[in-house]
C-alpha positions in Angstrom: 101.5 93.9 127.6 101.3 90.6 129.5 98.1 88.7 128.9 97.3 85.5 130.8 95.4 82.7 129.2 91.6 83.3 128.7 89.3 82.5 131.6 85.7 81.8 131.0 82.9 82.4 133.4 80.4 80.5 131.4 80.5 76.9 130.3 79.9 76.3 126.5 76.6 74.6 127.2 75.3 77.7 129.0 76.6 80.4 126.6 73.0 81.5 125.7 72.2 82.1 129.3 75.5 83.8 130.2 75.5 87.5 131.3 79.2 87.9 130.3 81.3 86.3 127.6 85.0 86.9 126.8 85.9 87.9 123.3 87.9 84.6 123.0 84.6 82.7 123.5 82.7 84.3 120.6 83.0 84.5 116.9 81.3 85.9 113.8 78.3 83.6 114.2 77.4 85.1 117.6 75.9 88.4 116.5 72.6 87.5 118.3 74.6 86.9 121.5 77.0 89.9 121.6 76.2 92.1 118.6 78.2 92.7 115.4 81.1 94.6 116.9 81.9 92.2 119.7 81.4 89.0 117.6 83.8 90.5 115.1 86.4 91.1 117.8 86.1 87.6 119.0 86.4 86.2 115.4 89.6 88.2 114.9 91.1 87.2 118.3 90.4 83.6 117.6 91.4 83.4 113.9 93.7 86.3 113.1 95.9 86.9 116.2 97.7 83.6 115.4 98.5 85.1 112.0 100.2 88.2 113.6 97.3 90.7 113.8 97.2 92.4 117.2 93.7 92.7 118.7 93.3 93.9 122.3 91.0 91.6 124.3 88.2 92.1 126.8 84.7 90.9 127.5 81.1 91.5 126.5 77.8 91.7 128.3 75.4 89.5 126.3 72.0 90.1 124.7 70.7 87.9 127.6 72.0 90.5 130.0 70.3 93.3 128.2 66.9 91.5 128.0 67.3 90.4 131.6 67.7 94.1 132.6 64.8 95.3 130.5 62.4 92.5 131.6 63.3 92.5 135.4 62.3 96.2 135.5 59.3 96.0 133.2 60.8 98.5 130.9 59.5 97.2 127.5 55.9 98.0 128.3 56.9 101.5 129.4 58.9 102.1 126.3 56.2 100.8 124.0 53.7 103.2 125.6 56.2 106.0 125.2 56.7 105.3 121.4 53.0 105.1 120.6 52.9 108.6 119.2 56.5 108.6 118.0 57.1 110.6 114.7 60.7 110.2 113.5 60.1 112.8 110.8 59.3 115.4 113.5 62.7 116.4 114.9 61.3 117.8 118.1 59.1 114.8 118.7 62.0 112.5 118.1 64.3 114.4 120.4 61.6 114.4 123.2 60.9 110.7 122.9 64.5 109.7 122.7 65.4 111.8 125.8 62.5 110.2 127.8 63.5 106.7 126.8 67.1 107.2 127.8 66.2 108.8 131.1 63.9 105.8 131.8 66.8 103.3 131.3 69.4 105.4 133.2 67.0 105.8 136.2 66.6 102.0 136.4 69.5 100.3 138.3 71.1 97.1 137.1 70.1 93.8 138.7 72.7 92.8 141.4 73.9 89.7 139.6 74.6 91.7 136.4 76.6 94.2 138.4 78.6 91.5 140.1 79.3 89.7 136.8 80.7 92.9 135.3 82.8 93.6 138.4 84.2 90.1 138.3 85.1 90.2 134.6 86.7 93.6 135.0 88.8 92.3 137.8 90.0 89.3 135.7 90.8 91.7 132.8 93.0 93.7 135.2 94.8 90.5 136.1 95.4 89.7 132.5 97.0 93.0 131.9 99.2 93.0 134.9 97.2 95.1 137.3 98.3 93.0 140.3 96.7 90.3 142.5 93.0 90.9 142.5 90.6 88.7 144.3 88.2 88.2 141.4 85.6 86.3 143.4 85.2 89.1 145.9 86.9 92.1 144.3 87.9 95.1 146.4 85.9 97.9 144.8 88.3 100.6 145.8 91.3 98.6 144.4 89.5 98.0 141.2 89.0 101.7 140.9 92.7 102.0 140.1 92.7 99.1 137.7 93.0 98.7 133.9 91.9 101.5 131.4 89.3 100.3 129.0 87.1 101.3 126.0 83.5 100.6 126.6 81.6 100.2 123.3 78.0 99.5 122.4 77.4 96.5 120.1 73.8 96.1 119.0 72.6 92.8 117.7 71.5 94.5 114.4 74.8 96.4 114.1 77.7 96.0 111.7 75.8 93.7 109.4 76.8 93.4 105.8 73.6 95.1 104.7 73.3 97.7 107.5 76.1 99.8 109.0 74.4 101.4 112.0 77.6 103.5 112.0 77.9 105.3 115.3 74.3 104.8 116.3 75.2 103.9 119.9 77.8 105.3 122.3 81.4 104.6 123.0 83.4 105.7 126.0 87.2 105.8 126.1 89.7 105.8 129.0 87.2 104.4 131.4 89.1 103.4 134.6 87.7 101.7 137.7 84.6 99.5 138.2 82.3 102.5 139.0 83.2 104.1 135.7 82.8 100.8 133.8 79.3 100.2 135.3 78.2 103.7 134.5 79.5 103.5 131.0 77.7 100.1 130.5 74.5 101.7 131.7 75.0 104.7 129.3 75.6 102.2 126.5 72.3 100.4 127.2 70.5 103.7 127.2 72.2 104.7 123.9 70.1 102.0 122.1 67.5 104.8 122.2 69.6 107.7 120.9 67.6 109.9 118.5 69.7 108.7 115.6 69.3 105.0 116.5 65.6 105.3 116.8 65.3 107.1 113.5 67.8 104.7 111.8 65.9 101.6 113.0 62.6 103.0 111.9 63.8 103.9 108.3 65.6 100.5 107.9 62.6 98.5 109.2 64.2 97.1 112.4 61.8 96.6 115.3 62.9 98.6 118.4 62.3 95.7 120.7 63.9 92.9 118.6 67.3 94.6 118.9 69.4 94.0 122.0 72.5 95.8 123.2 75.7 94.1 124.1 78.5 96.1 125.7 82.2 95.4 124.9 84.8 96.2 127.5 88.1 96.2 125.8 91.6 97.1 126.9 92.5 100.6 125.8 95.4 101.0 123.4 97.4 104.1 124.3 97.0 105.8 121.0 96.6 109.1 122.9 100.4 108.9 123.0 100.7 108.0 119.3 98.2 107.7 116.4 95.0 106.0 115.3 92.5 106.0 112.5 90.2 104.2 110.1 91.0 102.1 107.0 88.9 100.5 104.3 89.9 97.5 102.2 88.1 99.2 99.2 88.1 102.7 97.8 85.2 104.3 99.5 84.3 106.6 96.6 84.5 104.4 93.5 84.3 100.9 94.9 87.7 100.1 93.3 88.5 96.8 95.0 92.3 96.7 94.6 93.2 99.7 96.9 93.2 100.0 100.6 92.5 103.5 102.0 94.1 104.3 105.4 93.4 107.5 107.4 95.5 108.6 110.3 95.7 111.3 112.9 97.3 111.9 116.3 95.7 110.7 119.5 92.6 108.6 120.1 90.6 107.5 117.0 87.3 109.1 117.9 88.4 112.4 116.3 88.9 110.6 112.9 85.6 108.7 113.2 83.6 111.8 114.2 85.3 114.1 111.7 86.9 116.5 114.2 90.1 116.5 112.3 91.3 116.3 108.7 93.5 113.2 108.8 96.4 112.0 106.7 95.3 109.7 103.9 97.2 106.8 102.3 96.3 104.6 99.3 98.0 101.2 99.0 97.7 98.8 96.1 96.7 95.4 97.3 97.7 93.0 94.5 101.4 93.9 94.3 101.5 94.3 98.1 100.7 90.6 98.3 103.6 89.9 96.0 106.1 91.6 98.4 106.3 95.1 96.8 105.8 98.4 98.6 103.0 100.0 96.5 102.1 103.2 98.5 100.2 104.9 95.7 99.4 108.1 97.4 100.1 110.0 100.6 98.1 113.1 101.4 99.0 115.3 104.4 96.1 116.2 106.6 96.0 119.2 108.9 95.5 117.0 112.1 95.0 120.2 114.2 93.6 118.4 117.3 94.4 115.2 119.2 92.3 113.4 121.8 94.2 112.4 124.9 93.5 111.1 128.4 92.2 113.7 130.8 94.1 113.3 134.0 92.0 115.7 136.1 88.4 116.5 136.7 85.5 114.3 135.7 86.1 114.0 132.0 87.7 110.9 130.5 89.3 112.5 127.5 90.1 115.9 126.1 91.2 117.5 122.9 94.5 119.5 122.7 96.1 121.3 119.8 98.8 119.5 117.8 102.1 121.3 117.5 102.7 122.8 114.0 105.8 120.7 113.4 103.8 117.5 114.0 100.9 118.7 111.8 103.3 119.1 108.9 104.6 115.5 109.2 102.9 112.3 108.2 101.9 110.5 111.4 102.7 107.0 110.0 105.9 105.6 108.6 105.9 103.8 105.3 106.4 100.5 107.0 103.4 101.1 109.3 101.3 102.0 106.3 102.2 98.8 104.6 101.7 96.7 107.8 98.1 98.1 108.2 97.4 97.5 104.5 98.6 93.9 104.8 96.3 93.5 107.8 93.4 95.0 105.9 94.0 92.4 103.2 94.1 89.5 105.7 90.9 90.7 107.4 89.1 91.1 104.1 90.2 87.7 102.9 89.2 86.1 106.1 85.7 87.5 106.2 85.2 86.9 102.5 85.9 83.2 103.2 83.7 83.1 106.2 80.8 84.7 104.4 81.4 82.9 101.1 81.3 86.2 99.2 83.5 89.2 98.6 83.4 91.3 101.9 85.3 94.6 101.9 85.9 95.8 105.5 85.7 99.0 107.5 88.5 98.8 110.2 89.6 100.9 113.1 93.2 100.7 114.2 95.4 102.3 116.8 99.1 102.5 117.6 100.2 102.1 121.2 102.5 105.0 122.2 104.0 102.9 125.1 105.1 100.0 123.0 105.0 101.2 119.4 102.8 98.3 118.4 99.9 98.6 116.0 96.5 97.1 116.9 93.1 96.5 115.2 90.3 97.6 117.6 87.3 97.1 115.4 86.3 95.6 112.0 82.9 95.7 110.4 81.6 95.1 106.8 81.7 98.0 104.4 78.1 98.5 103.5 77.9 101.0 100.6 80.1 100.0 97.7 79.8 96.3 98.5 76.0 96.4 98.3 75.8 98.2 94.9 74.1 95.8 92.5 73.3 98.1 89.6 75.3 97.5 86.4 74.6 100.9 85.1 77.4 103.4 84.7 76.2 106.8 85.8 78.3 109.9 85.0 77.5 113.4 86.2 78.8 116.3 84.2 78.5 120.1 84.8 77.5 122.1 81.7 78.9 125.3 83.0 80.9 126.6 86.0 80.8 129.7 88.2 82.6 131.2 91.2 84.0 128.6 93.5 82.9 129.3 97.1 84.6 126.4 98.9 86.5 123.2 98.2 87.2 120.0 100.1 87.4 116.3 99.7 84.7 115.0 97.5 82.4 112.1 98.6 80.2 110.4 96.0 80.8 111.1 92.3 77.6 113.1 91.9 76.2 116.7 91.9 73.7 118.2 94.4 72.0 121.5 94.4 69.8 123.7 96.6 69.7 126.6 99.0 72.3 126.5 101.8 71.3 126.0 105.4 74.3 126.8 107.7 73.8 125.0 111.1 76.5 125.2 113.8 74.8 123.4 116.7 72.6 120.2 116.9 70.0 122.3 118.8 69.4 124.2 115.5 68.7 121.1 113.3 64.9 121.7 113.5 65.5 124.7 111.2 66.5 122.5 108.3 64.1 122.2 105.3 64.0 119.2 103.0 66.1 119.7 99.8 68.5 122.2 101.3 72.3 121.8 101.3 73.5 121.2 104.9 76.5 123.3 105.8 78.1 122.6 109.2 81.3 122.1 111.0 81.0 118.4 111.3 78.2 115.8 111.8 77.7 113.0 114.2 74.9 110.5 114.3 72.5 113.0 115.9 72.4 114.8 112.5 71.2 111.8 110.5 67.4 112.6 110.7 68.1 115.7 108.6 70.9 114.4 106.5 68.5 112.1 104.7 66.5 115.1 103.7 69.4 117.1 102.3 70.4 117.5 98.6 74.1 117.6 99.6 76.3 118.0 102.7 79.3 120.3 103.3 81.5 120.2 106.4 84.4 122.2 107.6 86.1 119.2 109.2 86.7 115.5 108.5 88.2 113.2 106.1 86.9 110.5 103.7 86.3 108.1 106.6 84.5 110.4 109.0 80.9 110.1 110.0 79.5 112.6 107.5 81.3 110.8 104.6 80.1 107.4 105.6 76.5 108.4 106.0 76.5 110.5 102.9 77.7 107.5 100.9 75.1 105.3 102.5 72.3 107.8 101.6 73.6 108.4 98.1 74.3 112.1 98.8 77.2 114.1 97.4 79.3 115.5 100.2 82.3 117.7 100.6 84.2 117.2 103.8 87.2 119.0 105.3 86.4 122.3 103.6 87.9 124.3 106.5 85.8 127.4 106.1 82.6 126.6 104.4 80.5 127.7 107.4 82.1 131.1 107.2 82.1 131.5 103.4 78.6 130.3 102.7 75.4 132.0 103.9 72.0 130.5 104.7 69.7 130.9 101.7 72.5 131.1 99.2 71.9 128.9 96.1 74.7 126.3 95.6 75.8 123.6 93.3 77.9 120.9 95.0 80.1 119.1 92.5 81.8 115.9 93.5 82.3 114.6 89.9 85.5 116.4 89.0 88.0 114.3 90.9 89.0 114.1 94.5 88.6 117.8 95.1 84.9 118.7 95.6 83.8 122.2 94.6 81.0 124.4 95.8 79.8 126.6 93.0 77.7 129.7 93.3 74.2 129.4 91.9 72.2 126.5 90.5 74.3 125.4 87.5 73.0 123.1 84.7 74.3 119.6 84.6 73.5 116.3 83.0 73.5 112.6 84.0 74.5 110.0 81.5 73.5 106.4 82.2 74.8 103.4 80.3 74.0 99.8 80.9 77.1 97.7 81.1 75.3 94.3 80.6 76.2 92.2 77.7 78.7 94.5 76.1 80.5 92.9 73.1 84.1 91.9 73.1 86.2 93.3 70.2 89.3 92.1 68.5 90.5 95.8 68.4 91.6 96.7 71.9 89.6 99.7 73.2 91.9 101.8 75.5 91.4 105.1 77.2 93.2 108.4 77.4 93.6 109.3 81.1 95.0 112.7 82.2 94.0 113.1 85.9 95.2 110.4 88.3 92.5 111.4 90.7 89.8 110.1 88.3 91.6 106.9 87.5 89.7 104.7 90.0 86.4 106.0 88.6 87.3 105.1 85.1 88.5 101.6 86.1 85.0 100.3 85.9 84.7 101.3 82.2 84.7 98.5 79.7 88.3 99.1 78.4 91.4 97.1 77.8 93.7 99.5 79.5 95.2 103.0 79.0 96.6 104.0 75.6 97.8 107.4 76.7 98.6 108.8 80.1 100.3 112.2 79.8 103.0 113.2 82.3 102.3 116.8 81.5 99.1 116.7 83.4 100.8 115.4 86.5 103.6 117.9 86.2 101.4 120.9 85.6 98.8 120.1 88.2 100.5 118.1 90.9 104.1 119.3 90.8 103.7 122.8 89.2 107.5 123.3 89.3 110.0 123.1 86.5 112.3 120.1 87.2 115.5 122.2 86.6 114.3 124.7 89.2 114.3 121.9 91.8 117.7 120.5 90.6 119.2 124.0 90.6 117.1 125.3 93.6 120.1 127.2 95.2 120.9 128.9 91.9 117.5 130.4 91.3 117.8 134.1 90.5 114.3 135.2 91.5 114.3 135.0 95.3 110.5 135.5 95.6 110.0 132.5 93.3 112.6 130.6 95.3 110.6 131.2 98.4 107.4 130.1 96.7 109.0 126.8 95.6 110.5 126.4 99.1 107.0 126.6 100.6 105.5 124.0 98.1 108.4 121.6 98.8 108.8 122.4 102.5 108.7 118.7 103.5 111.6 117.9 101.2 115.2 118.7 102.0 116.1 117.0 98.7 114.1 119.2 96.3 114.4 116.9 93.2 112.9 114.1 95.3 109.6 116.1 95.4 109.4 115.8 91.6 110.2 112.1 91.7 107.7 111.2 94.4 104.8 113.2 92.9 105.4 111.9 89.5 105.6 108.3 90.7 102.4 108.6 92.7 100.5 110.1 89.8 101.6 107.4 87.4 101.0 104.7 90.0 97.4 105.7 90.6 96.6 105.3 86.9 98.6 102.1 86.6 97.0 100.6 89.6 93.5 101.4 88.4 93.9 99.3 85.3 96.4 96.6 86.5 97.3 94.2 85.0 96.1 95.8 81.7 98.7 97.8 79.8 99.0 101.5 80.7 101.1 103.5 78.2 102.6 106.5 79.8 104.0 109.2 77.5 107.2 110.8 78.9 107.0 114.6 79.1 106.1 116.5 75.9 105.8 120.1 77.0 106.9 122.7 74.4 109.4 125.2 75.7 106.8 128.0 76.1 104.7 125.5 78.2 107.7 124.5 80.3 108.5 128.2 80.8 105.1 128.7 82.5 106.0 126.2 85.3 107.4 127.7 88.4 111.0 128.6 87.8 110.8 127.6 84.2 111.7 130.9 82.5 115.2 130.7 83.8 115.8 127.4 82.0 113.8 127.7 78.8 114.8 129.3 75.5 112.5 131.6 73.6 111.6 129.9 70.3 109.8 131.2 67.3 107.9 128.0 66.8 107.9 125.9 70.0 105.6 123.3 68.3 108.5 122.3 66.0 111.3 123.1 68.4 112.9 121.7 71.6 110.4 119.1 72.6 110.0 115.4 73.2 113.0 113.1 72.6 115.3 116.0 71.7 115.3 117.1 75.3 116.0 113.9 77.0 119.7 113.5 76.1 120.4 117.3 75.8 122.8 118.5 78.5 120.4 121.3 79.4 117.6 118.9 80.3 119.4 115.5 80.8 119.2 115.8 84.6 115.5 116.5 84.5 114.8 113.5 82.3 116.7 111.4 84.8 114.0 112.4 87.4 111.3 111.2 85.1 113.1 107.9 84.7 113.5 107.5 88.5 109.8 108.1 89.0 109.0 105.5 86.4 111.5 103.1 87.9 109.8 103.4 91.4 106.4 102.6 89.9 107.7 99.5 88.0 110.4 98.1 90.4 109.3 99.2 93.9 105.5 99.2 93.5 105.5 96.2 91.1 103.3 97.9 88.5 105.0 96.4 85.5 102.0 97.0 83.3 103.4 100.5 82.7 104.9 101.0 79.3 106.8 104.3 78.8 106.4 106.0 75.4 108.7 108.4 73.8 107.1 111.4 72.0 108.4 113.5 69.0 111.3 111.2 68.2 112.6 112.5 64.9 115.1 109.9 63.8 116.0 106.3 64.7 119.4 107.5 65.9 117.6 109.8 68.4 115.5 106.9 69.5 118.7 104.9 70.3 120.1 107.8 72.3 116.9 108.0 74.4 116.9 104.2 75.0 120.5 104.5 76.2 119.6 107.4 78.4 116.8 105.5 80.1 119.1 102.5 80.7 121.5 104.7 82.6 118.7 105.4 85.1 117.6 101.8 85.6 115.0 101.5 82.8 116.7 98.9 80.7 114.6 97.7 77.8 113.7 94.0 78.2 114.6 94.0 81.9 111.7 93.2 84.2 109.5 92.9 81.1 110.1 96.6 80.2 108.8 97.6 76.8 109.3 101.1 75.3 106.9 102.5 72.7 107.4 105.5 70.4 104.8 108.0 69.2 104.2 107.8 65.5 103.4 111.4 64.8 106.0 112.7 62.4 106.3 111.8 58.7 109.7 110.4 59.4 108.2 108.0 61.9 106.0 106.6 59.1 108.6 106.7 56.3 111.2 105.0 58.6 108.8 102.9 60.5 110.8 99.7 59.7 113.9 101.3 61.3 112.0 102.6 64.3 110.5 99.1 64.7 114.1 97.8 65.3 114.5 100.1 68.3 111.0 100.3 69.9 108.5 97.6 71.0 105.4 99.4 69.7 103.9 102.4 68.1 101.1 104.8 69.0 99.8 107.1 66.2 99.4 110.7 67.4 96.9 111.9 64.8 97.0 115.5 65.9 100.7 116.1 65.2 100.7 113.7 62.2 97.9 115.7 60.6 99.7 119.0 61.4 103.0 117.9 59.9 101.6 116.0 56.9 99.4 119.0 55.8 101.9 121.7 57.0 99.4 123.3 59.3 100.2 125.0 62.6 97.3 123.6 64.7 97.5 126.5 67.0 96.8 129.0 64.2 93.1 130.0 63.8 93.9 131.3 60.3 94.3 127.8 58.9 92.4 125.8 61.4 89.6 125.0 58.8 92.1 123.0 56.8 93.0 120.7 59.8 91.3 117.4 59.3 92.6 113.9 60.2 90.2 112.5 57.6 92.3 114.1 54.8 93.3 111.5 52.2 97.0 112.4 52.7 96.8 111.8 56.5 94.9 108.5 56.0 97.6 107.3 53.6 100.2 108.0 56.2 98.2 106.1 58.8 97.7 103.2 56.5 101.4 103.0 55.7 102.4 103.1 59.4 100.0 100.3 60.3 101.1 98.1 57.4 104.8 98.5 58.2 104.3 97.9 62.0 102.4 94.7 61.3 105.0 93.6 58.8 107.7 94.0 61.5 105.6 92.3 64.2 105.1 95.4 66.3 102.0 96.5 68.1 100.4 99.7 66.7 97.6 101.8 68.1 96.3 105.3 68.0 95.9 107.8 70.8 95.0 110.9 68.9 91.6 112.7 69.0 90.3 111.5 65.7 88.6 108.2 66.6 86.9 110.0 69.5 85.5 112.7 67.2 84.9 110.9 64.0 83.2 107.4 64.0 84.1 107.0 60.3 87.8 107.5 61.1 87.5 104.8 63.8 85.8 102.5 61.2 88.7 103.2 58.8 91.2 102.1 61.5 89.4 98.9 62.2 89.3 98.0 58.6 93.1 98.5 58.4 93.5 96.0 61.4 94.9 98.5 63.9 95.6 96.8 67.2 94.1 99.3 69.5 92.3 102.7 69.8 92.7 104.9 72.8 89.7 107.2 73.3 88.5 109.9 75.6 86.4 108.2 78.4 83.2 109.8 77.1 83.7 108.1 73.7 84.6 104.6 74.9 81.2 103.1 74.9 79.8 104.4 71.6 83.1 103.6 69.8 83.2 100.1 71.3 79.7 99.4 69.9 80.6 100.8 66.5 83.9 98.8 66.4 82.0 95.6 67.3 79.6 96.2 64.3 82.5 96.8 61.9 84.3 93.7 63.0 81.1 91.7 62.7 80.8 92.8 59.1 84.4 91.7 58.5 83.6 88.1 59.5 
């Protein structure tokens, strides 16, 4: 696109009286002049385009233009009279008053000089984008009808503020072409200051209806109808985790993503190591992307939705390099606005890709207004006490639980049926639904991703919501009692009935610091960002088994030997799961790397100890395709598990996949806080073989700061701890297996379960010996077994021995931290 130098039609001294200002003439201080949206565009064009961020230009009508229009026609007195008996809590009254206010504005023509100012500016914009030689002083209306395509967006002077989002309160019009269309869209934008949702929102947020003005931004369209677009946040929208950027993407114009018409792709990128030059795409989730909004070339409509071809739906609509570019821009925009405002300012950003040029653009940026405004230093955890039949699932919004009777509403005309406290179930929401959303106990939608309207407003209102459920409106009936759970990870679940649950609140103020490191056991990568706010020193145990069983589900050898699978039905099932991968083993590597990286990123730069796979043969056999590759053992607990597998020719190739996944996390994503740990290593000689095996696959001990720990869970690990200390960099006591093997108890046997006790004197002597030897050899030693979580007295015993760290289940972290602090205090 060829853009000429900016041309101003208002001298700096007369900016406050100008009817039109170009984006290049305004900045973030000009919210009163051109509203939040337009002032932000001007700020980015002035400050960030020189740094390589593309922002399409345009112009804005000013607040002066709006007030001039209102005053010249005497509209304020008429509107005040109309709103005398306004009741925003009465849906029918609100709808009636809103409709009358908009009709009043639309039936009032613009003053001639405002019309002419918009005509002139639109003509200049056409020149700047190469639309030919236009006489901008006396533009030919018919010629301008064929001119540049623009987006016409409302920008209220109380919009996009750090403490009020006003998300989608006013209208936006896309693919507007010709001066008649621009003038009509500007008029519609002025009227949209009095949409039902805008009236209600201003009332509930204590903004005076007549102190707010409406600016209209006229911005060159980016041809994302021929490519992709979406929304990104420079913060995790659910947990407030600051170090991840969330990017959503779908085909076509971005309105579908914003309004929740589609389930978009989602990408997480880790900001700290991206700044260092790494490529830390933590997660990529494929959305269905069933529709795309494109230009409508016939009739009176400006845009239309068409179906996306199945082959395109099943592909990610952004390349890895595009994902990283957008994430870098999100960081730059966040850093810039944080400097401007003098405080941390995470951002909500709309982007678009031009299908004609392939270039990426930022088309809007506003402050994120939910997580950034949380001031409470209280940790609140929701936990279900029981579960029932799952009626629907989708993406969870807000780590909370909501309950009530369902109200299925398919059309906005039915919203008056909604009763306070019900669970709203609908296809999608737009700002017209906000008056009833604030009365809901939870929200469930068929469509939308985590950046859609329903998700944004639910967060702002503190509601649990499940978006993108696909069929909730078909599966749930009005009047049905529901429990909406968003506290179990990224998948939200709708349970049948009103289930019991509890809320635990813990104040995080003035927590003590302890010499003993307090680490956490983390299984589910989807919950890692939630646990990042806990007062811990890192992760003492992240189990690969959870990632393999829940996110991969397939035996690694079944992927390596895919063409040799004997069960053809099973082969077809695996083919469906891995359909986006021609190289089947790469599926295992990618999924493993992403699961590890989510946990590592959540606690970076604190240590994250990741135990390499420790399935028993019977557990491996239960993975898809596993039975063909696993032996039948009499006692799998004491059989082919842990280190013994890693160098065995029957599993060696599979262990190589684990190593490759770990290497991606450390070397490509830059998450060098990850420490691999080897389980069930019976002898020092076996330890050496495993270290050599890892080095073959790029995990060389000492290189790039790589440490390798070993589990201390066998009597041989304790007795030969001095020898193991020569091979490994640290130990982690596995109290479950150490108790089992010290006492000779099968911990899976109910017959002897009453004898299983980590507090047994024999077990405690083994633990004491391990700690003393590790310390004598200058090696770190911690514990990641269950005992400290279950038994405070065992935790006290460990502190008295001077153990370096304890890794606990998340629900035990706070109480154990306080207990450890007391024990250490008594030692001083």
